[in-house]
VEXDREN-2710 file (C-alpha; in Angstrom, 1 decimal):
% VEXDREN-2710
k/r/px/py/pz
1/MET/94.9/74.1/98.9
2/SER/94.7/77.9/99.0
3/ALA/97.8/80.1/99.3
4/PRO/98.2/81.9/102.6
5/VAL/97.1/85.5/102.7
6/ASN/100.0/86.8/104.8
7/THR/103.1/86.3/102.6
8/ALA/104.9/89.6/102.7
9/THR/107.8/90.5/104.9
10/ARG/108.2/93.7/106.8
11/ARG/110.1/96.5/105.0
12/ARG/111.2/100.0/105.8
13/ALA/108.4/102.4/105.3
14/ARG/109.2/105.4/103.1
15/PHE/107.2/108.3/101.7
16/HIS/106.7/108.8/98.0
17/GLU/104.7/111.5/96.3
18/LEU/101.7/109.9/94.6
19/GLU/99.1/111.5/92.3
20/VAL/95.4/111.4/93.3
21/ALA/93.5/109.5/90.6
22/GLU/90.0/109.9/92.0
23/VAL/88.1/111.3/95.0
24/ARG/84.7/109.5/95.3
25/PRO/82.0/110.3/97.9
26/LEU/81.0/107.3/100.1
27/THR/78.6/109.1/102.5
28/ALA/77.9/112.7/103.4
29/GLU/80.9/112.5/105.7
30/SER/83.3/110.1/104.1
31/ILE/85.3/109.9/100.8
32/GLU/87.3/107.3/99.0
33/VAL/90.7/108.6/97.8
34/THR/92.5/106.6/95.1
35/PHE/96.2/107.1/94.4
36/ALA/97.9/106.1/91.1
37/VAL/101.1/104.1/91.8
38/PRO/103.6/104.4/88.9
39/PRO/105.2/101.2/87.6
40/GLU/108.6/102.0/89.1
41/LEU/107.0/102.2/92.6
42/GLN/104.7/99.2/92.3
43/GLY/107.0/97.0/94.4
44/ASP/107.0/99.6/97.2
45/TYR/103.3/99.6/97.4
46/ASP/102.5/95.9/97.4
47/TYR/100.4/95.3/100.4
48/LEU/98.5/92.7/102.5
49/PRO/94.8/92.9/103.1
50/GLY/94.3/94.9/106.3
51/GLN/97.4/97.1/106.0
52/TYR/97.4/100.9/106.1
53/VAL/99.3/103.8/104.7
54/ALA/100.2/107.2/106.3
55/LEU/99.6/110.4/104.5
56/ARG/101.7/113.6/105.0
57/ALA/100.7/117.1/104.1
58/HIS/101.2/120.7/105.2
59/VAL/98.0/122.1/106.7
60/ASP/97.8/125.6/108.2
61/GLY/101.5/125.9/108.0
62/ARG/102.6/122.7/109.7
63/GLU/103.3/119.1/108.8
64/VAL/100.4/116.7/109.6
65/ARG/100.4/112.9/109.3
66/ARG/97.5/110.6/109.4
67/SER/97.1/106.8/108.9
68/TYR/94.4/105.3/106.8
69/SER/93.6/101.6/106.1
70/ILE/93.7/100.4/102.5
71/CYS/90.1/99.5/101.5
72/ARG/90.6/97.6/98.2
73/PRO/92.0/94.0/98.0
74/PRO/95.4/93.6/96.4
75/SER/93.7/91.6/93.6
76/SER/92.1/94.8/92.4
77/ALA/95.5/96.2/91.4
78/GLY/96.4/96.9/87.8
79/SER/98.4/94.5/85.6
80/PRO/102.1/94.1/86.2
81/GLY/104.3/96.7/84.6
82/SER/101.4/99.2/84.0
83/GLY/101.3/100.6/87.5
84/THR/98.5/100.1/90.0
85/GLU/96.1/102.0/92.3
86/LEU/95.7/102.2/96.0
87/SER/92.5/103.4/97.8
88/ILE/91.8/104.6/101.3
89/ALA/88.7/106.0/102.9
90/ILE/88.7/109.3/104.9
91/LYS/85.9/110.1/107.3
92/ARG/85.4/113.7/108.2
93/ASP/85.9/114.2/111.9
94/LEU/84.4/117.3/113.6
95/GLY/87.3/119.7/114.0
96/GLY/89.7/117.2/112.5
97/LEU/92.6/119.1/110.9
98/PHE/93.6/116.6/108.3
99/SER/90.3/115.0/107.5
100/VAL/88.6/118.4/107.0
101/TRP/91.5/119.5/104.8
102/ALA/91.2/116.3/102.7
103/HIS/87.5/116.6/102.3
104/GLU/87.6/120.3/101.3
105/ASN/90.8/120.3/99.2
106/LEU/91.8/116.9/97.7
107/LYS/91.0/116.4/94.0
108/ALA/92.2/114.3/91.1
109/GLY/95.6/115.5/89.9
110/ASP/96.8/116.6/93.3
111/ARG/100.0/115.0/94.6
112/VAL/100.3/113.8/98.2
113/ASP/103.1/112.2/100.2
114/VAL/102.0/108.6/100.9
115/MET/104.1/106.2/103.0
116/SER/104.5/102.6/101.8
117/PRO/102.1/100.1/103.4
118/GLU/102.5/99.0/107.0
119/GLY/100.6/97.2/109.7
120/THR/100.0/93.8/111.1
121/PHE/96.1/93.7/111.0
122/THR/96.4/90.8/108.7
123/SER/95.6/87.1/108.8
124/ASN/98.2/84.8/110.4
125/LEU/96.6/81.6/108.9
126/PRO/99.0/79.6/106.7
127/ASP/96.0/78.1/104.8
128/LEU/92.5/79.5/104.4
129/ASP/90.8/76.3/103.2
130/GLY/87.8/75.7/105.6
131/ALA/88.7/78.7/107.7
132/HIS/86.0/80.9/109.2
133/LEU/87.1/84.5/109.9
134/ALA/84.9/87.0/111.7
135/GLY/85.1/90.8/112.0
136/ILE/83.4/93.4/114.2
137/ALA/83.7/96.9/112.9
138/ALA/82.3/100.3/113.7
139/GLY/82.1/103.3/111.4
140/SER/85.3/103.8/109.4
141/GLY/86.6/100.6/111.0
142/ILE/85.1/98.9/108.0
143/THR/87.9/100.1/105.8
144/PRO/90.5/97.3/106.4
145/MET/87.6/94.8/106.6
146/MET/86.7/95.5/103.0
147/SER/90.1/94.3/101.8
148/LEU/90.3/91.4/104.3
149/ALA/86.8/90.0/103.5
150/ALA/87.2/90.3/99.8
151/SER/90.7/88.7/99.8
152/VAL/89.8/85.8/102.1
153/LEU/86.6/84.9/100.1
154/ALA/88.5/85.0/96.8
155/ALA/91.5/83.0/98.1
156/SER/89.6/79.8/98.9
157/PRO/86.3/78.4/97.8
158/THR/85.7/77.0/101.3
159/ALA/86.7/80.0/103.4
160/ARG/83.9/81.9/105.2
161/PHE/83.7/85.4/106.6
162/THR/81.2/86.8/109.1
163/LEU/81.0/90.6/109.4
164/VAL/79.2/92.5/112.1
165/TYR/79.2/96.2/111.2
166/THR/77.7/98.9/113.4
167/ASN/76.8/102.5/112.5
168/ARG/74.3/105.1/113.7
169/ALA/72.0/104.9/110.6
170/THR/71.9/103.6/107.1
171/GLN/73.1/106.9/105.6
172/ASP/76.3/106.5/107.7
173/VAL/77.2/103.1/106.3
174/MET/80.5/103.4/104.3
175/PHE/80.8/101.0/101.3
176/LEU/77.1/100.1/101.5
177/GLU/76.8/99.1/97.9
178/GLU/80.2/97.4/97.8
179/LEU/79.2/95.2/100.8
180/ALA/76.0/94.3/99.1
181/ASP/77.9/93.4/95.9
182/LEU/80.3/91.2/98.0
183/LYS/77.3/89.5/99.6
184/ASP/75.8/88.8/96.2
185/ARG/79.1/87.4/95.0
186/TYR/79.5/85.0/98.0
187/PRO/75.9/84.5/99.3
188/ALA/76.7/81.2/101.1
189/ARG/80.1/82.2/102.5
190/LEU/79.7/85.8/103.6
191/ALA/77.4/86.5/106.6
192/LEU/76.8/90.3/106.8
193/HIS/75.0/91.9/109.8
194/HIS/74.4/95.6/109.9
195/VAL/73.7/96.9/113.5
196/LEU/72.2/100.4/113.6
197/SER/72.3/102.3/116.9
198/ARG/69.8/105.1/116.0
199/GLU/67.6/103.4/113.4
200/GLN/65.1/100.7/114.1
201/ARG/65.6/97.4/112.2
202/ALA/63.2/94.5/111.8
203/ALA/65.4/92.3/114.1
204/PRO/65.8/93.8/117.6
205/LEU/69.2/92.2/117.9
206/LEU/70.4/94.5/115.0
207/SER/69.0/97.7/116.6
208/GLY/70.7/99.8/119.2
209/ARG/74.2/100.3/120.5
210/ILE/76.5/97.3/120.9
211/ASP/77.0/97.0/124.7
212/ALA/78.0/94.0/126.7
213/GLN/74.5/92.5/126.7
214/LYS/74.0/92.9/123.0
215/LEU/77.5/91.6/122.2
216/ASP/76.8/88.4/124.2
217/ALA/73.5/88.0/122.2
218/ILE/75.3/88.5/118.9
219/LEU/77.9/85.9/119.9
220/ASP/75.2/83.5/120.9
221/LYS/72.9/83.9/117.9
222/LEU/74.9/85.3/114.9
223/VAL/78.5/84.2/115.2
224/HIS/79.5/81.6/117.8
225/PRO/83.1/82.0/118.9
226/ALA/83.7/78.2/118.8
227/SER/83.2/78.2/115.0
228/VAL/85.6/81.1/114.3
229/THR/89.2/80.5/113.3
230/GLU/90.4/84.1/113.5
231/TRP/88.9/87.3/114.8
232/PHE/89.3/90.9/113.5
233/LEU/88.2/93.9/115.5
234/CYS/88.4/97.5/114.3
235/GLY/86.8/100.6/115.8
236/PRO/86.9/102.9/118.8
237/PHE/88.8/101.9/121.9
238/GLU/85.7/101.2/124.0
239/LEU/84.2/98.8/121.5
240/VAL/87.5/97.0/120.7
241/THR/88.2/96.5/124.4
242/LEU/84.7/95.2/125.0
243/CYS/85.0/92.7/122.2
244/ARG/88.5/91.5/123.3
245/ASP/87.5/91.1/126.9
246/THR/84.2/89.3/126.0
247/LEU/86.0/86.9/123.5
248/ALA/88.6/86.2/126.1
249/ARG/86.0/85.4/128.7
250/ARG/84.4/83.0/126.2
251/GLY/87.7/81.2/125.9
252/VAL/89.1/82.6/122.6
253/PRO/92.9/82.6/122.7
254/ALA/94.5/86.0/122.5
255/GLY/96.6/84.8/119.5
256/ASP/93.4/84.3/117.5
257/ILE/92.3/87.9/117.9
258/ARG/93.6/90.7/115.7
259/PHE/92.6/94.2/116.5
260/GLU/93.2/97.7/115.2
261/LEU/92.1/101.0/116.8
262/PHE/91.3/104.2/115.0
263/THR/91.6/107.6/116.4
264/THR/89.9/110.8/115.4
265/ASP/91.5/114.0/114.2
266/ALA/89.7/115.6/117.1
267/ASP/92.3/113.9/119.3
268/GLU/95.1/115.9/117.9
269/PRO/98.6/114.4/118.5
270/ARG/101.4/116.5/119.8
271/VAL/102.9/118.9/117.2
272/ASP/106.3/119.3/118.9
273/ARG/108.0/116.2/117.3
274/GLY/111.7/116.9/117.1
275/ARG/111.4/120.2/119.0
276/PRO/114.7/121.9/119.9
277/VAL/116.0/120.8/123.3
278/ASP/118.9/122.5/125.0
279/VAL/121.5/120.3/126.7
280/ARG/123.2/122.5/129.3
281/PRO/126.4/121.8/131.2
282/GLY/125.6/119.7/134.2
283/ASP/122.3/118.3/132.9
284/GLU/121.7/114.7/133.5
285/THR/121.3/113.1/130.1
286/ARG/120.5/109.8/128.4
287/THR/122.4/108.7/125.3
288/VAL/120.1/107.5/122.6
289/GLU/121.7/105.6/119.7
290/PHE/119.7/104.4/116.7
291/THR/120.3/102.7/113.4
292/LEU/118.2/103.7/110.3
293/ASP/119.0/102.6/106.7
294/GLY/122.3/101.3/107.9
295/LEU/123.5/104.6/109.4
296/SER/123.9/105.0/113.1
297/SER/123.2/108.3/114.9
298/THR/123.6/109.4/118.5
299/VAL/121.7/112.1/120.4
300/GLN/121.8/113.3/124.0
301/SER/118.4/113.6/125.7
302/PRO/118.1/115.5/129.0
303/VAL/116.3/113.5/131.7
304/ALA/114.3/116.6/132.6
305/ALA/112.9/116.8/129.1
306/ASN/111.2/113.4/129.4
307/GLU/111.6/112.8/125.6
308/ALA/110.4/109.7/123.8
309/ILE/113.1/108.1/121.7
310/LEU/111.3/109.2/118.5
311/ASP/111.4/112.9/119.6
312/ALA/115.1/112.7/120.4
313/ALA/115.9/110.9/117.1
314/LEU/114.0/113.4/115.0
315/ARG/116.2/116.2/116.4
316/VAL/119.1/114.7/114.4
317/ARG/117.4/112.9/111.6
318/GLY/114.1/114.1/110.0
319/ASP/113.5/110.8/108.1
320/VAL/112.8/108.7/111.2
321/PRO/109.6/106.9/110.5
322/PHE/106.4/107.7/112.3
323/ALA/102.7/108.3/111.5
324/CYS/100.2/108.5/114.4
325/ALA/102.7/109.1/117.2
326/GLY/100.1/107.8/119.6
327/GLY/101.0/104.2/120.0
328/VAL/98.3/103.0/117.6
329/CYS/99.8/102.4/114.2
330/GLY/103.2/100.9/114.8
331/THR/105.1/102.8/112.1
332/CYS/107.8/103.9/114.5
333/ARG/108.5/100.3/115.6
334/ALA/112.1/99.5/116.4
335/ARG/114.0/96.7/118.2
336/LEU/115.6/97.6/121.5
337/VAL/119.2/96.4/121.3
338/GLU/120.6/97.7/124.5
339/GLY/119.3/99.4/127.6
340/ASP/115.8/99.7/129.0
341/VAL/112.8/101.9/128.3
342/ARG/109.4/102.7/129.7
343/MET/106.6/102.4/127.1
344/THR/103.7/104.5/128.1
345/GLN/101.1/102.9/125.9
346/ASN/100.9/100.3/123.2
347/PHE/98.0/99.4/120.9
348/ALA/100.1/98.2/118.0
349/LEU/102.7/95.6/119.0
350/GLU/101.7/92.0/119.5
351/PRO/102.9/90.1/122.7
352/ASP/105.4/88.1/120.6
353/GLU/106.9/91.2/119.2
354/ILE/107.4/92.7/122.6
355/GLU/109.0/89.4/123.7
356/ARG/111.5/89.8/120.8
357/GLY/112.5/93.2/122.0
358/TYR/110.4/95.5/119.8
359/VAL/109.2/98.9/121.1
360/LEU/107.2/101.8/119.8
361/THR/109.7/104.6/119.8
362/CYS/107.0/107.3/120.0
363/GLN/106.0/105.9/123.4
364/SER/109.4/104.7/124.7
365/HIS/111.3/106.8/127.3
366/PRO/114.8/105.7/128.3
367/THR/115.3/104.5/131.8
368/THR/119.0/103.7/131.5
369/ASP/121.9/105.9/130.8
370/ARG/122.3/104.4/127.3
371/VAL/119.7/103.1/125.0
372/VAL/120.3/101.6/121.5
373/VAL/117.5/100.8/119.0
374/ASP/117.5/99.5/115.5
375/TYR/114.8/100.5/113.0
376/ASP/116.3/98.3/110.3
377/VAL/115.7/94.9/112.0
END
C-alpha cells in the first residue's frame, strides 16, 4: 500500500534569505529559479507536491511580494543533512513589476527572501494505490502539476495521472522536455495531452482554445470524469471556473476538485499595505485583536477607512504573513475567534475551512465593534 501524499501539517510561514543556485531558461518568456536551502533550514522548507512559496524583494524602491508554485517533486531534494534545493518557475508578464525584475536581474549567487512553503493545492487521498488523478492546466499553471504528477506516479505503481495542458503554441510550453521525460518513464500510467490554441495539431480536439464545447469533448473522449478520483485545475480564472462548473454539472463532487488560480503581475495588487491611518477623536472605530507567534496585539481601525484586517494588523506588526493580498494564495489565513467580518472575495479557502472559522485577513473587513483573529491556530 502506498503512503499518502499529503502528510504534512500546517505551520507558520516565515521568510528566510536563500541563495539562488541556478537560473535556467524554460521558454523565451519563462525561467526556472532554483534556491539552495542550507541544512539548518531544511525542515522549514519541507513541502508537499502542489505547494507554493512567496518571494519578497525591493523593486523600484518598494517592497514587492509574489507567490510561485514549486515545480520539482520533494523526492528531488538533496540527501538529509546536506541541504536541499527548491525550484520555482517565473513567467514574464507584460508590464509585470516582479516578473520583469526577476527575468532581468536574478542570477546565481543572488540572495532573495523566500517564505516557507504554503498552500492546499495538494492531494487529499489517504492512499494512492489504484487512484486516477487528472489535471487541467494553462500556461504557467503547469508548475504545481509537475510536482504533483511526478510525486503521484512515483508513490504507487498502480496510480495514474492524466494531464491536459493548454498553451498558444509549442514554443510557449513550459517544461516541454521534462514532461516528455515523465511520459517516457511512465508510458502506461501518464496520459499527456497538449492543447494548442494557435497552432494546428493532427487531432482537431487538441487544436484551438478550450471553451465549453471543447471541454465537453475532452471529457467525453480523453478523460472521463467517472474514472477520476481527484481533479486539479490551475490557470486563469475563466478557465478554472469553466472547468469547475462543467465538472459539477457532470456530477463530480466539489470535494474531489482542487483548484488554484494564478494572477499576472499586470494586475498589480495595492501597495498601501499597513498605510498610516489617523484615528481622530469622535471617529467610529472597530477594535482588531490578533495573535501571532503567541503574542497578542490590538489596533483601532476607523470604520471610514474600510480597512481589511491585514491592513490594520500591519500598522502595528510588520511580520504579519501575506503574499498575494488578493484572496488567491491563502498565506494570510487566520481563524476568526470573535466577532464578524465581511470577506470580499475568496479563492483560497476550502468550504470546510470556512465552516471551521477561517478567513483571509487580506479580504476580511470587520462588521462588529470587536474582532479577534488567531494566526497561530
